[in-house]
C-alpha positions in Angstrom: 156.7 102.1 91.5 155.8 105.6 93.2 156.6 108.5 90.9 156.4 111.4 92.8 154.7 112.5 95.7 153.5 116.2 95.8 152.0 118.3 98.7 148.7 120.6 97.4 147.2 122.2 100.1 148.3 120.1 103.1 147.1 117.5 100.3 150.0 114.2 100.0 149.1 114.4 96.3 151.2 110.6 94.7 151.5 110.3 91.4 150.8 106.6 90.3 153.0 104.6 87.4 150.5 101.6 87.0 153.4 98.7 87.2 153.6 98.8 91.1 150.4 99.7 93.0 152.1 97.4 96.2 154.5 100.4 96.4 152.1 102.6 97.3 151.4 101.6 101.3 155.4 101.9 101.4 155.4 105.6 100.0 152.1 106.7 103.1 152.8 104.7 105.5 155.7 107.3 106.2 154.4 109.7 105.4 151.0 109.2 107.6 154.1 108.0 110.2 155.1 111.9 110.1 151.7 113.1 110.0 150.0 113.6 107.1 146.2 113.0 107.3 144.9 113.7 103.4 145.9 111.8 100.3 145.2 111.7 96.3 146.2 108.2 94.5 146.5 110.7 91.2 145.9 108.4 88.0 146.7 110.0 85.2 149.6 108.5 83.5 148.7 105.1 84.3 146.6 103.3 81.4 146.0 99.5 82.7 145.7 97.6 86.6 145.7 94.5 87.3 143.9 92.7 90.1 146.9 92.6 92.0 147.2 97.0 92.3 143.1 97.1 92.8 144.0 95.4 95.6 146.7 97.7 96.7 144.5 100.5 96.3 142.1 99.0 97.8 143.9 97.6 101.3 144.9 100.8 101.2 142.0 102.8 101.4 141.8 100.5 104.8 144.5 101.6 105.7 144.4 104.7 105.2 140.2 104.7 106.8 142.1 102.5 109.6 144.5 104.9 111.4 141.8 108.4 110.7 143.4 109.4 107.2 141.0 110.3 104.5 142.1 108.6 100.5 140.9 109.7 97.3 142.0 109.4 93.2 141.5 111.4 90.9 142.5 112.0 86.7 141.1 108.3 86.0 140.7 107.5 81.9 137.2 106.7 81.5 138.8 102.5 80.8 140.2 102.2 84.0 137.3 104.1 85.8 134.8 101.6 84.1 137.4 98.9 85.3 136.6 100.3 88.4 132.9 100.7 88.4 132.3 96.8 86.9 133.7 95.9 90.2 131.3 98.5 92.3 134.3 100.5 93.6 132.4 103.4 93.3 131.0 102.8 96.2 134.3 103.1 98.1 135.6 105.4 95.3 134.8 109.0 93.3 135.7 107.4 90.0 135.0 111.5 88.2 137.0 113.7 90.8 139.9 115.4 88.8 143.5 116.6 90.6 142.4 119.8 92.3 138.0 118.9 93.9 139.8 115.5 95.1 142.8 117.6 97.2 139.4 119.9 98.0 136.9 116.9 99.3 140.6 114.8 101.4 141.5 118.4 102.6 
């Protein structure tokens, strides 16, 4: 489940726990409805992602973009970034951002 949401320079930064990435949209949707247009998913505490979690992240990106919002990822450990690279998801996401850079990228 999502552990924490904070706002940094007008960007909603969501700290993620790998156990339930499906819960990300339930957190982002009301923020989007209240006018948020920039989101960062902070993966600094994530050690493992399964295929369902990756699908939820991709789905969230699609839903946000369809609403004119932006999404960036940050804080990925090497093993998580490697999974994204194997799946060729670096085409969708910059995998090398720290949180400050991610906030700036979508802000």
